[in-house]
C-alpha positions as CSV (number, residue, x, y, z in Angstrom):
1,M,16.4,-34.2,-16.9
2,A,16.7,-37.0,-19.8
3,S,12.7,-38.3,-19.0
4,S,11.5,-34.5,-19.2
5,Y,12.8,-33.9,-22.3
6,S,12.2,-37.2,-24.2
7,T,8.3,-36.2,-23.7
8,R,8.7,-33.6,-26.7
9,K,8.8,-34.1,-30.3
10,K,12.2,-33.2,-32.2
11,P,11.3,-29.6,-33.6
12,S,11.0,-29.6,-37.4
13,M,13.5,-26.7,-37.6
14,K,12.8,-25.5,-41.1
15,R,11.2,-22.0,-40.7
16,R,13.9,-20.5,-39.3
17,S,17.4,-20.8,-38.2
18,L,18.5,-23.7,-36.2
19,H,19.1,-22.0,-32.9
20,E,15.8,-20.2,-33.0
21,E,13.8,-23.5,-33.6
22,I,15.4,-24.7,-30.4
23,A,14.8,-21.6,-28.6
24,E,11.2,-22.2,-29.5
25,H,10.9,-25.8,-27.8
26,L,12.9,-24.9,-25.0
27,R,10.6,-21.5,-24.5
28,S,7.7,-23.8,-25.0
29,M,9.1,-26.3,-22.3
30,I,9.7,-23.8,-19.4
31,I,6.4,-21.7,-20.1
32,E,4.4,-25.2,-19.4
33,G,6.3,-26.2,-16.6
34,E,8.0,-29.3,-18.4
35,L,11.1,-27.4,-17.3
36,P,10.5,-26.6,-13.4
37,E,11.7,-23.3,-12.0
38,G,15.3,-23.4,-10.9
39,E,16.2,-26.4,-13.0
40,R,19.7,-26.9,-14.3
41,I,19.4,-27.3,-18.5
42,D,21.1,-31.1,-19.1
43,E,23.2,-29.6,-22.7
44,S,24.3,-33.3,-23.3
45,A,20.4,-34.6,-23.3
46,L,19.4,-31.7,-25.2
47,C,22.0,-32.2,-28.0
48,E,21.1,-36.1,-28.2
49,L,17.4,-35.4,-28.4
50,L,17.4,-33.1,-30.5
51,E,20.2,-34.5,-32.4
52,I,22.4,-31.2,-32.5
53,S,25.6,-29.8,-31.6
54,R,26.4,-27.4,-28.4
55,T,26.8,-24.5,-30.5
56,P,23.2,-23.8,-31.9
57,L,21.8,-25.1,-28.1
58,R,24.2,-22.3,-26.2
59,E,23.0,-20.0,-28.9
60,A,19.5,-21.1,-28.1
61,L,20.1,-20.6,-24.1
62,K,21.4,-16.6,-24.8
63,V,18.0,-15.9,-26.4
64,L,16.7,-17.5,-23.4
65,H,18.7,-15.7,-21.0
66,S,18.0,-12.0,-22.8
67,E,14.1,-13.2,-22.0
68,G,14.9,-13.5,-18.7
69,L,13.7,-17.2,-19.1
70,V,16.9,-18.4,-18.1
71,T,20.1,-18.2,-15.9
72,I,23.4,-18.5,-17.5
73,E,25.7,-19.5,-14.4
74,P,29.7,-18.6,-15.4
75,N,31.4,-22.3,-15.0
76,R,28.3,-23.9,-14.1
77,G,25.9,-23.9,-17.1
78,A,22.4,-22.7,-17.5
79,R,19.1,-23.0,-15.2
80,V,15.7,-21.8,-15.9
81,S,15.2,-18.8,-14.0
82,T,13.4,-18.2,-10.9
83,L,10.9,-15.7,-10.6
84,T,9.1,-15.2,-6.6
85,A,5.3,-14.0,-6.2
86,E,6.3,-10.5,-5.6
87,E,8.2,-10.2,-8.9
88,F,5.2,-11.7,-11.0
89,A,2.7,-9.4,-9.5
90,E,5.1,-6.6,-10.1
91,L,5.5,-7.8,-13.8
92,F,1.9,-7.7,-14.2
93,E,1.5,-4.5,-12.9
94,L,3.5,-2.9,-15.6
95,I,2.1,-5.1,-18.2
96,S,-1.4,-4.2,-17.4
97,G,-0.3,-0.5,-17.6
98,L,1.2,-1.0,-21.0
99,E,-1.7,-3.2,-22.8
100,R,-4.2,-0.6,-21.2
101,M,-2.8,2.1,-23.3
102,A,-2.3,-0.2,-26.4
103,A,-5.9,-1.1,-25.9
104,E,-7.2,2.8,-26.1
105,L,-4.4,3.5,-28.7
106,A,-5.6,0.8,-30.8
107,A,-9.7,1.1,-30.6
108,E,-8.4,4.7,-32.4
109,R,-6.3,3.4,-34.7
110,A,-7.0,0.0,-35.5
111,S,-7.9,-0.3,-39.5
112,E,-11.2,-2.7,-40.3
113,A,-8.6,-5.5,-41.8
114,E,-7.0,-5.5,-38.3
115,L,-10.0,-5.9,-36.4
116,K,-11.2,-8.8,-38.6
117,K,-7.7,-10.9,-38.5
118,L,-7.9,-9.9,-34.2
119,G,-11.5,-11.7,-34.6
120,Q,-10.3,-14.4,-36.7
121,L,-7.8,-14.9,-33.9
122,Q,-10.0,-15.1,-31.5
123,Q,-12.3,-18.0,-32.9
124,R,-9.1,-19.8,-33.4
125,M,-8.6,-19.1,-29.5
126,E,-12.2,-20.2,-28.6
127,K,-11.6,-23.0,-30.7
128,Y,-8.8,-24.4,-28.9
129,F,-10.2,-23.8,-25.5
130,G,-13.2,-26.0,-26.6
131,S,-11.0,-28.6,-27.6
132,G,-9.1,-28.4,-24.1
133,D,-5.8,-27.6,-25.9
134,R,-4.4,-25.3,-23.5
135,H,-0.9,-25.3,-25.7
136,N,-2.3,-23.7,-28.9
137,Y,-4.4,-21.8,-26.9
138,F,-2.0,-20.2,-25.4
139,Q,0.3,-19.6,-28.6
140,I,-2.8,-17.8,-30.0
141,N,-3.5,-16.0,-27.1
142,Q,0.1,-14.4,-27.1
143,D,-0.8,-13.6,-30.4
144,I,-3.6,-11.5,-29.9
145,H,-1.6,-9.1,-26.8
146,R,0.9,-9.1,-29.3
147,M,-1.3,-7.9,-32.2
148,I,-3.1,-4.9,-30.1
149,V,-0.1,-3.5,-28.9
150,Q,0.9,-3.8,-32.8
151,M,-2.3,-1.9,-33.7
152,A,-1.5,1.0,-31.6
153,G,1.2,2.0,-33.8
154,N,3.9,2.9,-31.2
155,E,7.0,0.7,-31.4
156,T,8.6,2.1,-28.1
157,L,5.4,0.4,-26.5
158,A,5.8,-2.8,-28.3
159,T,9.5,-3.3,-27.8
160,L,9.0,-3.2,-24.1
161,H,5.7,-4.8,-23.9
162,E,7.7,-7.8,-25.4
163,Q,10.3,-7.7,-23.1
164,L,7.9,-7.6,-20.1
165,L,5.3,-10.4,-21.7
166,M,9.0,-12.9,-22.2
167,R,9.4,-12.8,-18.6
168,A,5.8,-13.0,-17.6
169,S,4.6,-15.6,-19.8
170,R,5.2,-19.0,-17.2
171,G,2.7,-16.5,-15.3
172,R,0.3,-16.4,-17.6
173,Y,0.4,-19.7,-18.7
174,M,-0.5,-20.8,-14.7
175,A,-3.2,-18.5,-14.6
176,I,-5.3,-20.8,-16.9
177,G,-4.5,-23.6,-15.0
178,T,-7.8,-23.7,-13.4
179,E,-11.6,-23.7,-15.5
180,Q,-12.9,-21.4,-14.0
181,R,-10.1,-18.6,-14.9
182,W,-10.0,-20.3,-18.6
183,E,-13.5,-19.5,-19.2
184,E,-13.2,-15.9,-17.9
185,S,-10.4,-15.2,-19.6
186,V,-12.1,-16.4,-23.1
187,Q,-15.5,-14.1,-21.9
188,E,-12.6,-11.2,-21.2
189,H,-11.3,-11.3,-24.9
190,Q,-14.7,-11.1,-26.5
191,A,-15.3,-7.8,-24.4
192,L,-12.4,-6.5,-25.2
193,L,-12.8,-7.4,-29.1
194,D,-16.3,-5.9,-28.9
195,A,-15.1,-2.6,-27.6
196,L,-12.3,-2.4,-30.2
197,R,-14.7,-3.2,-32.9
198,A,-17.0,-0.2,-31.5
199,H,-13.6,1.8,-31.4
200,D,-14.4,2.7,-27.7
201,S,-11.1,3.4,-26.3
202,E,-12.1,4.0,-23.2
203,K,-13.5,0.7,-22.6
204,A,-11.1,-1.4,-24.1
205,G,-8.2,-0.1,-22.3
206,A,-10.6,-0.6,-19.2
207,I,-11.4,-4.2,-20.1
208,L,-7.9,-4.7,-20.8
209,R,-6.3,-3.5,-17.9
210,E,-8.9,-5.8,-15.3
211,H,-8.0,-8.7,-17.6
212,V,-4.1,-8.6,-17.4
213,R,-4.6,-7.8,-13.2
214,H,-7.0,-11.0,-13.3
215,T,-4.5,-12.9,-14.8
216,G,-1.7,-11.7,-12.5
217,D,-3.9,-12.7,-9.4
218,S,-4.3,-15.7,-10.8
219,A,-1.1,-16.5,-11.9
220,V,0.5,-15.0,-8.2
221,E,-2.0,-17.1,-6.4
222,A,-0.7,-20.9,-8.4
223,L,2.8,-19.7,-7.9
224,K,2.3,-19.7,-4.1
225,V,0.1,-23.0,-4.1
226,G,2.8,-24.7,-6.3
227,K,5.0,-23.3,-3.8
228,T,3.2,-24.6,-0.9
229,T,3.1,-28.1,-2.5
230,N,6.1,-28.4,-3.5
231,S,8.0,-27.3,-0.1
């Protein structure tokens, strides 16, 4: 466990509260597979690495528990949550429907300033794709999906989407594990941006729905392959 933690730099902990910075640090480790599903969270090792006390660490674990990334067991500590292929499939089925609705609304309601910002995010994402930087690519990718939902102008939709997005984040990262799917994802995002700029709600919704479905299929396949390899 300690060796897994040692590969990560200590977070700066300047912009947000201490427990929020710790939660972000652990969230990335879980999403990117540095902390495998089912693995126990070694509080002592983390406290030593990050030079923190257990109180902010446990607050961070509560945040991750609320996001479905960590399971807290009474008197036994915390573990990285485990999701089956069937659960991943259900999550992406829900997300595809929500994001289709969001894209349709965003195409109708988005301002030119919002579309310009979305285009800038697309350019940054493509830059990280070109350099093979999956970590930063994924962060920008998440921002793009969130922004499209925010552009829809429906707070209830945004709240529900955020809950599901966090639970599906490991699967979404796994889905870009192959170069082919990663490249396809970038192309799908560009097609989506074009549809949003054209204010074509039907096309934007259809593109995003299929994009999420493709991502879900790739995530489920990657999970199955991983379990077969590790069995």
